[in-house]
NUMI-782720 format. One record per residue (C-alpha): x, y, z; residue in three letters; residue number from 1. Coordinates in steps of 0.02 Angstrom, whole numbers, plus 50000, padded with zeros to 5 digits. Layout:
BEGIN
REC     px     py     pz  res    n
REC      X      Y      Z  ALA  NUM
...
END
This chain:
BEGIN
REC     px     py     pz  res    n
REC  50000  50000  50000  MET    1
REC  50072  50170  49952  SER    2
REC  50090  50299  50087  LYS    3
REC  50073  50470  50009  VAL    4
REC  49980  50518  49853  ASP    5
REC  50068  50673  49786  PHE    6
REC  49936  50702  49652  SER    7
REC  49860  50851  49744  ASP    8
REC  50015  50965  49748  PRO    9
REC  50077  50897  49581  LEU   10
REC  49912  50949  49502  PHE   11
REC  49946  51131  49547  PHE   12
REC  50125  51120  49483  LEU   13
REC  50065  51042  49321  ASN   14
REC  49948  51189  49289  VAL   15
REC  50096  51310  49285  ILE   16
REC  50209  51189  49191  GLY   17
REC  50324  51147  49337  MET   18
REC  50283  50964  49363  HIS   19
REC  50452  50881  49399  PRO   20
REC  50415  50733  49284  PHE   21
REC  50342  50828  49137  LYS   22
REC  50442  50926  49010  ASN   23
REC  50335  50912  48854  ASP   24
REC  50289  51057  48740  ARG   25
REC  50128  51100  48833  VAL   26
REC  50221  51104  49000  SER   27
REC  50355  51218  48926  LYS   28
REC  50222  51337  48861  LEU   29
REC  50136  51342  49032  ARG   30
REC  50304  51372  49116  ARG   31
REC  50348  51511  48995  ALA   32
REC  50179  51594  49025  PHE   33
REC  50201  51587  49214  SER   34
REC  50377  51659  49208  LEU   35
REC  50325  51795  49084  THR   36
REC  50181  51849  49196  VAL   37
REC  50298  51863  49344  TYR   38
REC  50430  51957  49245  ALA   39
REC  50302  52085  49185  ILE   40
REC  50230  52102  49359  THR   41
REC  50398  52132  49443  ILE   42
REC  50453  52255  49309  PHE   43
REC  50289  52352  49320  SER   44
REC  50297  52349  49510  GLY   45
REC  50474  52419  49516  VAL   46
REC  50423  52557  49395  MET   47
REC  50272  52601  49500  GLU   48
REC  50376  52604  49659  LEU   49
REC  50503  52719  49578  GLY   50
REC  50376  52842  49508  PHE   51
REC  50264  52847  49663  ASN   52
REC  50391  52840  49804  SER   53
REC  50348  52963  49942  GLU   54
REC  50461  52900  50079  GLY   55
REC  50454  52760  50206  LEU   56
REC  50264  52746  50205  GLU   57
REC  50264  52702  50021  THR   58
REC  50385  52559  50054  TYR   59
REC  50273  52501  50197  ALA   60
REC  50125  52495  50076  ARG   61
REC  50237  52405  49951  ALA   62
REC  50256  52259  50071  SER   63
REC  50087  52186  50023  GLU   64
REC  50158  52159  49850  SER   65
REC  50343  52136  49883  MET   66
REC  50330  52004  50019  VAL   67
REC  50220  51878  49926  PRO   68
REC  50314  51907  49764  GLN   69
REC  50482  51877  49849  THR   70
REC  50421  51710  49915  GLN   71
REC  50345  51659  49750  LEU   72
REC  50496  51704  49645  VAL   73
REC  50611  51602  49758  VAL   74
REC  50491  51454  49753  LYS   75
REC  50482  51461  49564  MET   76
REC  50672  51469  49551  VAL   77
REC  50689  51317  49664  VAL   78
REC  50557  51221  49565  LEU   79
REC  50655  51254  49405  ILE   80
REC  50835  51241  49467  VAL   81
REC  50805  51090  49580  HIS   82
REC  50682  51003  49466  ARG   83
REC  50785  50844  49456  ARG   84
REC  50819  50840  49642  GLN   85
REC  50633  50858  49681  ILE   86
REC  50596  50720  49557  GLY   87
REC  50725  50610  49642  GLN   88
REC  50645  50644  49811  LEU   89
REC  50478  50588  49742  LEU   90
REC  50557  50429  49674  LYS   91
REC  50648  50394  49838  ASP   92
REC  50488  50416  49937  SER   93
REC  50410  50278  49834  GLY   94
REC  50542  50156  49896  ARG   95
REC  50499  50179  50080  PHE   96
REC  50405  50052  50183  TRP   97
REC  50221  50030  50149  ALA   98
REC  50095  50075  50284  LEU   99
REC  50044  49894  50304  ASP  100
REC  50222  49825  50313  VAL  101
REC  50191  49768  50493  PHE  102
REC  50017  49703  50465  GLY  103
REC  49844  49774  50485  SER  104
REC  49864  49803  50673  GLN  105
REC  49983  49950  50641  TYR  106
REC  49913  50008  50474  LYS  107
REC  49780  50122  50549  ASP  108
REC  49906  50200  50668  SER  109
REC  50030  50239  50528  PHE  110
REC  49889  50305  50417  SER  111
REC  49833  50437  50542  ARG  112
REC  49973  50554  50491  VAL  113
REC  49916  50552  50311  HIS  114
REC  49730  50565  50349  HIS  115
REC  49769  50720  50452  PHE  116
REC  49885  50785  50316  LEU  117
REC  49751  50777  50182  LYS  118
REC  49626  50869  50291  ARG  119
REC  49755  50999  50339  PHE  120
REC  49808  51030  50159  PHE  121
REC  49626  51052  50109  LEU  122
REC  49611  51188  50241  LEU  123
REC  49779  51264  50193  TYR  124
REC  49745  51277  50007  LYS  125
REC  49573  51350  50044  THR  126
REC  49656  51485  50149  MET  127
REC  49784  51522  50012  ILE  128
REC  49651  51531  49875  ILE  129
REC  49543  51645  49983  PHE  130
REC  49690  51760  50022  THR  131
REC  49746  51774  49840  CYS  132
REC  49569  51804  49776  LEU  133
REC  49542  51931  49914  GLN  134
REC  49672  52046  49835  PHE  135
REC  49581  52031  49670  LEU  136
REC  49415  52067  49756  ALA  137
REC  49489  52223  49838  VAL  138
REC  49526  52297  49668  LYS  139
REC  49352  52259  49600  ILE  140
REC  49251  52308  49755  VAL  141
REC  49346  52469  49795  PHE  142
REC  49372  52507  49609  LYS  143
REC  49560  52528  49623  ILE  144
REC  49623  52569  49449  LYS  145
REC  49793  52491  49478  LYS  146
REC  49806  52308  49528  PRO  147
REC  49868  52275  49705  VAL  148
REC  50008  52167  49635  CYS  149
REC  50099  52322  49569  ILE  150
REC  50011  52476  49640  SER  151
REC  50097  52485  49810  TYR  152
REC  49947  52574  49883  GLY  153
REC  49934  52702  49743  GLU  154
REC  49771  52704  49647  SER  155
REC  49786  52850  49524  GLU  156
REC  49859  52864  49352  GLY  157
REC  49780  52729  49244  LEU  158
REC  49655  52754  49105  GLU  159
REC  49581  52639  48974  ALA  160
REC  49649  52534  48892  PRO  161
REC  49789  52519  49022  TYR  162
REC  49666  52482  49162  GLU  163
REC  49598  52332  49066  GLN  164
REC  49773  52273  49024  MET  165
REC  49824  52280  49206  TYR  166
REC  49665  52191  49258  LEU  167
REC  49712  52046  49145  ILE  168
REC  49887  52048  49221  LEU  169
REC  49813  52049  49396  HIS  170
REC  49701  51901  49360  ILE  171
REC  49846  51805  49280  SER  172
REC  49967  51836  49424  ILE  173
REC  49831  51786  49549  THR  174
REC  49800  51619  49465  LEU  175
REC  49986  51583  49446  VAL  176
REC  50015  51628  49629  SER  177
REC  49880  51508  49688  ILE  178
REC  49960  51364  49594  ASN  179
REC  50140  51404  49645  VAL  180
REC  50099  51417  49830  ILE  181
REC  49985  51265  49839  ASN  182
REC  50102  51161  49731  GLY  183
REC  50265  51202  49819  PHE  184
REC  50197  51208  49997  ASP  185
REC  50096  51051  49964  GLY  186
REC  50253  50957  49915  LEU  187
REC  50336  51015  50076  PHE  188
REC  50193  50957  50188  PHE  189
REC  50174  50791  50099  TYR  190
REC  50360  50756  50113  PHE  191
REC  50349  50796  50299  ILE  192
REC  50205  50674  50318  GLY  193
REC  50304  50541  50226  HIS  194
REC  50455  50563  50340  ILE  195
REC  50349  50561  50498  LEU  196
REC  50267  50396  50453  SER  197
REC  50438  50320  50416  GLU  198
REC  50507  50378  50584  LEU  199
REC  50355  50304  50670  GLN  200
REC  50382  50137  50584  MET  201
REC  50568  50137  50626  VAL  202
REC  50525  50168  50808  LYS  203
REC  50404  50020  50811  VAL  204
REC  50529  49907  50722  ALA  205
REC  50667  49948  50847  PHE  206
REC  50553  49919  50997  GLY  207
REC  50488  49765  51087  ASN  208
REC  50332  49751  50983  TYR  209
REC  50261  49602  50891  ASN  210
REC  50256  49648  50708  ILE  211
REC  50176  49549  50569  GLY  212
REC  50332  49506  50470  THR  213
REC  50428  49344  50444  PRO  214
REC  50590  49429  50499  TRP  215
REC  50694  49348  50635  ASN  216
REC  50780  49460  50763  GLU  217
REC  50940  49476  50663  ARG  218
REC  50849  49521  50501  THR  219
REC  50731  49639  50592  ARG  220
REC  50872  49739  50668  PHE  221
REC  50973  49743  50508  ARG  222
REC  50825  49799  50402  MET  223
REC  50773  49930  50528  THR  224
REC  50947  50003  50550  ALA  225
REC  50967  50013  50361  LYS  226
REC  50798  50095  50340  HIS  227
REC  50834  50218  50480  HIS  228
REC  50993  50272  50391  SER  229
REC  50896  50290  50228  ARG  230
REC  50766  50402  50310  VAL  231
REC  50900  50515  50386  LEU  232
REC  50985  50531  50217  GLU  233
REC  50817  50575  50139  PHE  234
REC  50794  50714  50267  VAL  235
REC  50965  50785  50224  GLN  236
REC  50926  50784  50038  HIS  237
REC  50755  50859  50072  PHE  238
REC  50833  50997  50177  ASN  239
REC  50964  51039  50045  SER  240
REC  50824  51079  49921  VAL  241
REC  50706  51173  50037  PHE  242
REC  50819  51261  50163  SER  243
REC  50846  51421  50061  VAL  244
REC  50660  51439  50031  VAL  245
REC  50626  51414  50215  LEU  246
REC  50748  51554  50258  LEU  247
REC  50673  51675  50131  VAL  248
REC  50498  51632  50187  GLN  249
REC  50542  51663  50368  HIS  250
REC  50620  51831  50332  MET  251
REC  50481  51887  50214  SER  252
REC  50345  51834  50336  CYS  253
REC  50434  51935  50470  LEU  254
REC  50423  52093  50364  PHE  255
REC  50248  52050  50303  GLY  256
REC  50177  52034  50479  ILE  257
REC  50265  52193  50534  CYS  258
REC  50208  52303  50390  PHE  259
REC  50035  52225  50390  GLY  260
REC  50013  52277  50572  LEU  261
REC  50075  52451  50532  PHE  262
REC  49961  52474  50381  LEU  263
REC  49809  52411  50477  MET  264
REC  49841  52528  50625  SER  265
REC  49903  52676  50523  LYS  266
REC  49747  52782  50551  ASP  267
REC  49724  52727  50730  GLY  268
REC  49641  52584  50823  LEU  269
REC  49518  52509  50797  PRO  270
REC  49553  52510  50609  PRO  271
REC  49425  52554  50476  ASP  272
REC  49321  52412  50406  VAL  273
REC  49405  52419  50236  ASP  274
REC  49579  52414  50312  ARG  275
REC  49534  52274  50433  ALA  276
REC  49454  52169  50296  SER  277
REC  49607  52192  50187  LYS  278
REC  49751  52171  50311  TYR  279
REC  49685  52050  50442  ILE  280
REC  49680  51903  50318  PRO  281
REC  49850  51961  50255  TYR  282
REC  49927  51956  50430  ILE  283
REC  49838  51797  50484  VAL  284
REC  49895  51707  50326  SER  285
REC  50078  51748  50360  PHE  286
REC  50065  51696  50543  ILE  287
REC  49979  51531  50503  LEU  288
REC  50098  51497  50359  GLN  289
REC  50250  51523  50472  THR  290
REC  50174  51420  50612  PHE  291
REC  50131  51271  50502  THR  292
REC  50306  51262  50428  PHE  293
REC  50387  51280  50599  CYS  294
REC  50271  51152  50677  PHE  295
REC  50312  51027  50540  GLY  296
REC  50499  51049  50569  GLY  297
REC  50476  51039  50757  HIS  298
REC  50378  50876  50758  ILE  299
REC  50501  50799  50635  LEU  300
REC  50644  50834  50754  THR  301
REC  50548  50771  50906  ASP  302
REC  50497  50608  50824  TRP  303
REC  50673  50574  50763  SER  304
REC  50741  50592  50940  LEU  305
REC  50617  50463  51006  GLU  306
REC  50704  50324  50907  ILE  307
REC  50866  50312  51009  PRO  308
REC  50761  50310  51168  GLN  309
REC  50661  50163  51099  GLU  310
REC  50822  50069  51064  ILE  311
REC  50896  50108  51235  PHE  312
REC  50743  50048  51331  TYR  313
REC  50739  49885  51236  ASN  314
REC  50752  49718  51325  ASP  315
REC  50942  49699  51336  TRP  316
REC  50922  49531  51426  ALA  317
REC  50876  49447  51262  LYS  318
REC  51021  49348  51193  ASP  319
REC  51027  49429  51022  TYR  320
REC  51009  49605  51090  ASP  321
REC  51154  49578  51210  TYR  322
REC  51265  49497  51079  GLU  323
REC  51228  49638  50957  ASN  324
REC  51248  49776  51085  ARG  325
REC  51380  49866  50982  LEU  326
REC  51261  49882  50834  GLY  327
REC  51126  49949  50948  ARG  328
REC  51245  50076  51026  VAL  329
REC  51293  50135  50851  ILE  330
REC  51108  50153  50806  SER  331
REC  51078  50251  50966  ILE  332
REC  51224  50365  50926  LYS  333
REC  51161  50394  50749  ARG  334
REC  50986  50434  50811  GLY  335
REC  51046  50559  50940  GLN  336
REC  51088  50679  50799  LYS  337
REC  50915  50747  50768  ALA  338
REC  50842  50745  50593  ALA  339
REC  50800  50927  50564  LYS  340
REC  50761  51057  50434  LEU  341
REC  50860  51218  50433  THR  342
REC  50836  51399  50383  LEU  343
REC  50977  51407  50256  GLY  344
REC  51094  51327  50385  ASP  345
REC  51072  51481  50498  PHE  346
REC  50955  51395  50620  GLY  347
REC  50832  51254  50644  ALA  348
REC  50653  51258  50583  LEU  349
REC  50554  51232  50743  ASP  350
REC  50431  51318  50858  LEU  351
REC  50573  51418  50935  GLU  352
REC  50604  51499  50765  SER  353
REC  50417  51539  50754  PHE  354
REC  50426  51622  50924  LYS  355
REC  50576  51722  50865  LEU  356
REC  50483  51780  50708  VAL  357
REC  50335  51842  50811  MET  358
REC  50446  51933  50935  GLN  359
REC  50548  52019  50800  LYS  360
REC  50393  52063  50698  ALA  361
REC  50310  52156  50841  PHE  362
REC  50475  52239  50891  SER  363
REC  50507  52295  50713  PHE  364
REC  50326  52355  50698  PHE  365
REC  50350  52464  50852  THR  366
REC  50513  52532  50781  PHE  367
REC  50438  52575  50611  ILE  368
REC  50286  52654  50692  ASN  369
REC  50398  52764  50799  THR  370
REC  50507  52814  50651  MET  371
REC  50358  52867  50544  ILE  372
REC  50281  52962  50689  ALA  373
REC  50443  53062  50710  GLU  374
REC  50453  53098  50524  VAL  375
REC  50275  53163  50522  ASN  376
END
């Protein structure tokens, strides 16, 4: 029985031509369209920022465009540059143990991670789609002539036919953004779920549990130790592909939360209805996005550190366990180095890093608020 069906995130990547296993003509055309839309958007945005810059406040308003675009550009670059590595990760995940490898008595337990993962990703992609479409709705409802993706808070200066042209650009960039975020982030979450189930199975295999396999004690330990090593190598490969994105996402979310708080409270508290409806989903999305990534990294580290404890508290009085004590000590030593994801090798992806982001965001928000107050 397969463990993870990657069809959901791969569907989104296929729409924009970035499916790691497809490089046909249609995929190339979709990819070219997505990259062209982003190139035009970034160029137009930089021009707008240059022509409408009125100091620090303009750059604060620019954050609602710059932060998401920074994340998306990095994700697109990784999807293109590391296309083969991502494809290899998908192939390697298919060679992991099946959920029913130890019989039906453990199958339901190992499946819980993936049942939760599917429900979570459904909620996550709904939030992302709502947030992206919300920026499109803001333009239509409040009749902003310039699209949010390039306007940086400025709404004057466009007349027909440029307004219609930019509306098409805004719709295009919104649809591309939905697919990039859901595709890339979906791969990340599904890989995490895959790793967690493997760590859970390794823990059971190392412990004093009756498992439904024909393995004797020697074969069981050898197979488990080998699989444990394979999982740890998979985590290292996975981290080498995603670590830079995780760093950029952390930094951009930090600025996004900070400037979002500033823009919402700019005219005083409580904020106006239009500001609250625009920036509260913006801020909440960044906070939830950061938390989910950090929580995934945190639980991965915690579960990996449970494996050496399981080996240590095994029944050492058994003949084979005592005779093979050196192998068990080596496995304990290997497991004591936690499997973890990093933020570009600058720090670990865990709940402590989420706490740090929230602290720095509110501190930076206070600093920016004070600076603008003094300027005015």
